[in-house]
C-alpha positions as CSV (number, residue, x, y, z in Angstrom):
1,X,8.5,-1.4,-3.7
2,X,9.4,-3.6,-6.5
3,X,13.1,-3.5,-7.5
4,X,14.8,-3.9,-10.9
5,X,17.0,-6.9,-11.1
6,X,19.4,-8.2,-13.5
7,X,19.2,-11.9,-14.8
8,X,22.1,-12.9,-12.5
9,X,20.3,-11.3,-9.6
10,X,17.1,-13.4,-10.2
11,X,19.0,-16.6,-9.2
12,X,18.8,-17.7,-5.6
13,X,22.0,-18.6,-3.6
14,X,20.5,-22.0,-2.7
15,X,17.4,-24.0,-3.1
16,X,16.3,-26.5,-0.5
17,X,13.5,-29.0,0.1
18,X,12.8,-27.4,3.5
19,X,12.4,-23.6,2.6
20,X,12.7,-23.3,-1.2
21,X,14.9,-20.5,-2.7
22,X,17.1,-18.7,-0.3
23,X,18.1,-15.0,-1.1
24,X,21.3,-13.7,0.3
25,X,21.8,-9.9,0.7
26,X,24.7,-8.1,2.0
27,X,26.0,-4.6,3.0
28,X,29.6,-4.3,4.3
29,X,30.1,-6.9,6.9
30,X,26.4,-7.6,7.3
31,X,24.6,-10.6,5.7
32,X,21.1,-11.8,5.6
33,X,19.3,-14.6,4.2
34,X,15.5,-14.7,3.4
35,X,13.7,-17.8,2.3
36,X,10.9,-18.5,-0.3
37,X,8.8,-20.2,2.3
38,X,7.2,-17.6,4.5
39,X,9.6,-14.7,3.3
40,X,11.3,-15.9,6.5
41,X,14.4,-14.1,7.9
42,X,16.6,-17.2,8.1
43,X,19.9,-15.6,9.2
44,X,21.4,-12.0,10.1
45,X,25.1,-11.8,10.9
46,X,27.6,-9.0,11.2
47,X,31.0,-10.5,10.2
48,X,30.8,-13.8,12.1
49,X,28.5,-12.7,14.9
50,X,24.8,-13.8,14.8
51,X,22.4,-10.9,15.4
52,X,19.4,-13.3,15.3
53,X,19.1,-16.9,16.4
54,X,17.9,-18.4,13.1
55,X,18.3,-21.8,11.6
56,X,20.4,-23.6,9.0
57,X,20.1,-23.7,5.4
58,X,18.7,-27.2,5.1
59,X,16.3,-26.8,8.2
60,X,12.8,-25.2,8.5
61,X,11.8,-22.6,11.0
62,X,10.9,-24.1,14.5
63,X,9.3,-21.8,17.1
64,X,8.3,-19.2,14.6
65,X,11.9,-18.2,14.0
66,X,12.1,-15.2,11.6
67,X,8.6,-15.6,10.4
68,X,6.1,-13.2,8.9
69,X,2.7,-13.3,11.1
70,X,-0.2,-12.2,8.9
71,X,-3.1,-11.5,8.5
72,X,-3.0,-11.7,12.3
73,X,-0.1,-12.0,14.6
74,X,-0.1,-14.4,17.8
75,X,-3.3,-16.1,18.9
76,X,-6.7,-16.2,17.7
77,X,-9.2,-17.8,20.1
78,X,-11.2,-20.6,18.8
79,X,-10.0,-19.7,15.3
80,X,-13.2,-17.9,14.8
81,X,-14.1,-14.2,14.0
82,X,-16.7,-12.1,12.4
83,X,-16.1,-8.9,10.3
84,X,-18.8,-6.7,9.0
85,X,-21.2,-9.7,8.9
86,X,-18.6,-12.0,7.2
87,X,-17.9,-15.2,9.4
88,X,-14.5,-16.9,9.3
89,X,-13.0,-19.9,10.8
90,X,-9.2,-20.8,10.8
91,X,-7.7,-24.2,11.5
92,X,-6.6,-24.6,15.2
93,X,-2.8,-25.0,14.8
94,X,-2.4,-24.6,18.6
95,X,-5.0,-27.3,19.4
96,X,-4.0,-27.8,23.1
97,X,-5.3,-24.2,23.7
98,X,-7.8,-24.1,21.2
99,X,-6.3,-21.4,19.1
100,X,-5.2,-20.5,15.6
101,X,-1.8,-19.0,15.9
102,X,0.4,-16.5,13.7
103,X,-1.9,-16.3,10.7
104,X,-1.7,-18.0,7.2
105,X,1.3,-16.7,5.4
106,X,4.3,-18.1,7.2
107,X,4.3,-21.5,5.5
108,X,3.2,-20.1,1.9
109,X,5.7,-19.8,-0.9
110,X,6.3,-16.2,-1.6
111,X,7.6,-14.8,-4.9
112,X,10.9,-12.8,-5.2
113,X,9.8,-9.7,-7.0
114,X,12.8,-7.4,-6.9
115,X,16.3,-7.8,-5.8
116,X,19.7,-5.8,-5.5
117,X,22.8,-6.6,-3.7
118,X,21.7,-5.2,-0.3
119,X,17.8,-5.7,-0.6
120,X,15.2,-8.2,-1.8
121,X,11.4,-7.9,-2.1
122,X,9.0,-10.8,-1.6
123,X,5.3,-10.9,-2.3
124,X,2.4,-13.4,-1.8
125,X,-1.3,-13.1,-2.3
126,X,-4.0,-14.4,0.1
127,X,-7.3,-15.4,-1.8
128,X,-10.5,-15.9,-0.1
129,X,-10.8,-19.0,2.1
130,X,-12.8,-20.1,5.2
131,X,-10.0,-18.8,7.4
132,X,-9.7,-15.3,5.7
133,X,-12.6,-14.7,3.2
134,X,-10.7,-11.7,1.8
135,X,-8.1,-10.9,-1.0
136,X,-4.8,-9.4,0.4
137,X,-1.6,-8.9,-1.2
138,X,1.6,-8.5,0.9
139,X,5.0,-7.2,-0.3
140,X,7.9,-7.2,2.1
141,X,11.2,-5.6,1.4
142,X,14.3,-6.6,3.4
143,X,17.2,-3.9,3.1
144,X,20.6,-3.8,4.6
145,X,22.4,-0.5,5.1
146,X,24.5,1.4,7.5
147,X,21.7,1.3,10.2
148,X,21.4,-2.4,9.9
149,X,18.3,-4.3,8.7
150,X,15.1,-2.4,7.6
151,X,11.9,-4.3,6.9
152,X,9.2,-2.6,5.0
153,X,5.8,-4.1,4.5
154,X,3.0,-3.0,2.0
155,X,-0.4,-4.5,2.4
156,X,-3.1,-4.0,-0.4
157,X,-6.7,-4.9,-0.4
158,X,-7.3,-6.6,-3.8
159,X,-11.0,-7.3,-3.1
160,X,-14.3,-5.2,-3.5
161,X,-15.2,-5.1,0.3
162,X,-13.3,-4.0,3.4
163,X,-10.9,-6.4,5.0
164,X,-9.4,-6.7,8.5
165,X,-5.5,-7.0,8.8
166,X,-2.9,-7.4,11.4
167,X,0.9,-8.0,11.1
168,X,3.9,-9.3,13.2
169,X,7.2,-10.6,12.9
170,X,9.1,-13.1,14.9
171,X,12.9,-12.5,15.1
172,X,14.8,-14.3,18.0
173,X,17.6,-11.8,19.0
174,X,20.9,-12.7,20.4
175,X,23.9,-10.6,21.9
176,X,26.1,-13.8,22.4
177,X,25.1,-14.8,26.1
178,X,24.6,-18.5,26.6
179,X,21.0,-17.7,28.0
180,X,18.7,-14.9,27.9
181,X,19.0,-14.8,31.8
182,X,22.2,-12.6,31.3
183,X,20.8,-10.2,28.8
184,X,20.2,-6.7,29.9
185,X,16.8,-5.7,28.4
186,X,15.0,-2.4,27.9
187,X,11.4,-2.3,26.8
188,X,9.9,1.1,26.4
189,X,6.4,0.1,27.5
190,X,4.3,1.3,30.4
191,X,1.6,-1.4,30.0
192,X,1.4,-5.2,29.6
193,X,-1.2,-7.4,28.5
194,X,-2.6,-9.8,31.1
195,X,-3.6,-13.2,29.5
196,X,-5.8,-16.1,30.5
197,X,-4.5,-19.7,30.4
198,X,-5.1,-19.8,26.6
199,X,-2.6,-16.9,26.0
200,X,-5.6,-14.5,25.2
201,X,-5.6,-11.0,26.5
202,X,-8.0,-10.1,29.3
203,X,-6.6,-6.7,30.5
204,X,-3.9,-4.2,30.0
205,X,-2.2,-3.2,33.3
206,X,0.8,-0.9,34.2
207,X,4.3,-2.6,34.6
208,X,5.6,0.0,37.1
209,X,6.6,-1.9,40.3
210,X,6.4,-5.3,38.7
211,X,8.9,-8.0,37.4
212,X,7.7,-6.9,33.9
213,X,9.1,-3.3,34.2
214,X,12.0,-3.0,31.8
215,X,11.7,0.7,31.1
216,X,15.0,1.5,32.6
217,X,16.8,-1.7,31.5
218,X,17.8,-4.5,33.6
219,X,18.9,-8.3,33.4
220,X,16.3,-10.6,32.5
221,X,17.3,-13.0,35.2
222,X,14.8,-15.7,35.9
223,X,11.8,-13.7,34.5
224,X,9.6,-15.7,32.3
225,X,8.2,-13.7,29.4
226,X,5.6,-14.6,26.8
227,X,4.3,-11.1,27.4
228,X,2.7,-8.4,25.2
229,X,3.7,-4.8,25.9
230,X,2.0,-1.7,24.8
231,X,1.8,1.9,25.7
232,X,5.1,2.4,24.0
233,X,7.4,5.3,24.6
234,X,8.6,6.8,21.2
235,X,11.6,8.7,20.2
236,X,11.4,12.0,18.3
237,X,11.6,9.9,15.0
238,X,8.4,8.2,16.0
239,X,10.2,4.9,16.5
240,X,9.9,2.6,19.8
241,X,13.1,0.8,20.5
242,X,13.7,-2.5,22.4
243,X,17.5,-2.7,23.4
244,X,19.4,-6.0,24.2
245,X,23.0,-5.5,25.7
246,X,25.6,-7.9,26.8
247,X,26.3,-7.7,30.6
248,X,30.1,-7.6,30.2
249,X,31.1,-6.0,26.9
250,X,30.0,-3.1,24.7
251,X,27.7,-3.3,22.0
252,X,24.2,-5.0,21.7
253,X,21.3,-4.9,19.4
254,X,18.3,-2.7,19.0
255,X,14.9,-3.6,17.4
256,X,12.7,-0.6,16.4
257,X,9.3,-0.2,14.9
258,X,7.4,2.7,13.6
259,X,4.0,4.2,14.6
260,X,2.0,1.4,12.8
261,X,3.5,-1.2,15.4
262,X,1.8,-0.5,18.8
263,X,2.9,-3.6,20.5
264,X,6.0,-5.8,21.2
265,X,5.5,-9.4,22.2
266,X,8.7,-10.5,24.3
267,X,9.3,-14.3,24.6
268,X,12.0,-15.9,26.7
269,X,11.4,-19.2,24.9
270,X,10.4,-21.4,28.1
271,X,8.0,-23.5,26.1
272,X,10.3,-24.3,23.2
273,X,12.1,-27.7,22.8
274,X,14.6,-28.2,25.8
275,X,17.6,-27.4,23.6
276,X,16.2,-24.0,22.5
277,X,14.6,-22.8,25.8
278,X,16.0,-19.4,27.0
279,X,18.8,-19.4,24.4
280,X,17.6,-16.3,22.5
281,X,14.9,-13.7,23.0
282,X,11.9,-13.3,20.6
283,X,11.1,-9.6,20.2
284,X,8.0,-9.4,17.9
285,X,6.7,-6.2,16.6
286,X,3.0,-6.3,16.2
287,X,0.4,-3.9,14.8
288,X,-2.4,-5.3,17.2
289,X,-2.6,-7.5,20.2
290,X,-3.3,-11.2,20.4
291,X,-7.0,-12.2,19.5
292,X,-7.4,-8.9,17.7
293,X,-9.6,-10.2,14.8
294,X,-12.1,-11.3,17.4
295,X,-11.9,-8.3,19.8
296,X,-11.4,-5.7,17.0
297,X,-8.7,-4.1,19.1
298,X,-6.4,-2.0,16.8
299,X,-7.2,-4.0,13.8
300,X,-6.3,-2.1,10.5
301,X,-9.3,-2.0,8.0
302,X,-8.3,-1.7,4.5
303,X,-10.7,-0.3,2.2
304,X,-10.9,-1.7,-1.5
305,X,-8.0,-0.9,-3.6
306,X,-6.3,0.8,-0.5
307,X,-2.7,0.2,0.8
308,X,-1.0,0.2,4.1
309,X,2.7,0.4,5.1
310,X,4.8,-0.1,8.0
311,X,8.4,-0.4,8.9
312,X,10.5,-1.9,11.5
313,X,14.3,-3.0,11.7
314,X,17.1,-4.3,13.7
315,X,20.2,-2.3,14.4
316,X,23.5,-4.1,15.7
317,X,25.4,-1.7,18.0
């Protein structure tokens, strides 16, 4: 996945205290910015239209905006898990619920390992720690093309024992409405995850006949979502697609994910700071559900020396 780069390509567009080096890629009227801290997708625009609700060049990510979630996405109850006899304990960074949330790499510095005009590759390595006693290398390529933004991830086990792994991403999508209430949303999922008061899954139930059924597309309205969806319907290319559309004009945005991603978390932002509540919709492709390292549900097991790849993307329409 590493790209060849000229000496000029190696220079970031900007460096800030908040997120380090910032790498700009472009294709036609499309432009995206990826930061050194967290390999975070800070911005994605088509001409002057934001495709994601990101953050400014001198700011840092709040509410998970644009972040990479690994080696687990979403919540991990009590921050504790066991894998093949190895015990692990992560810091509780959602202390009010007693959870560790969104993994370990979103605040780490990532290295730029390859760059061209329309793409950049970022890499980081997790070495054994109490939170994750394993050695994992992650490489992510962001690429712009005629179909929009494509994000390809490679995970490699650097150690001499099996390791557990989960991955997610946290973009907030916008189609230009002042609130998400006016967005027409389509989610190709027949099941949703029921959670307890800590946000941890307790069951999977059908969405049919409930306010969580977006299979045919409808306005979000007053529905509050911090909801994991699964049982995904896929198109002939193997991709599952979530569509957002403006109620009054053509065009919209599609977030898609390949077969490696069996879950979408959809979040209307009701618990964010007041100025950010319900202003954009987080659509998070995930390889496993919340609390997966504890439950073992759909956790990817990487053998020593083995590699895993998965791809998702955002297509402006």
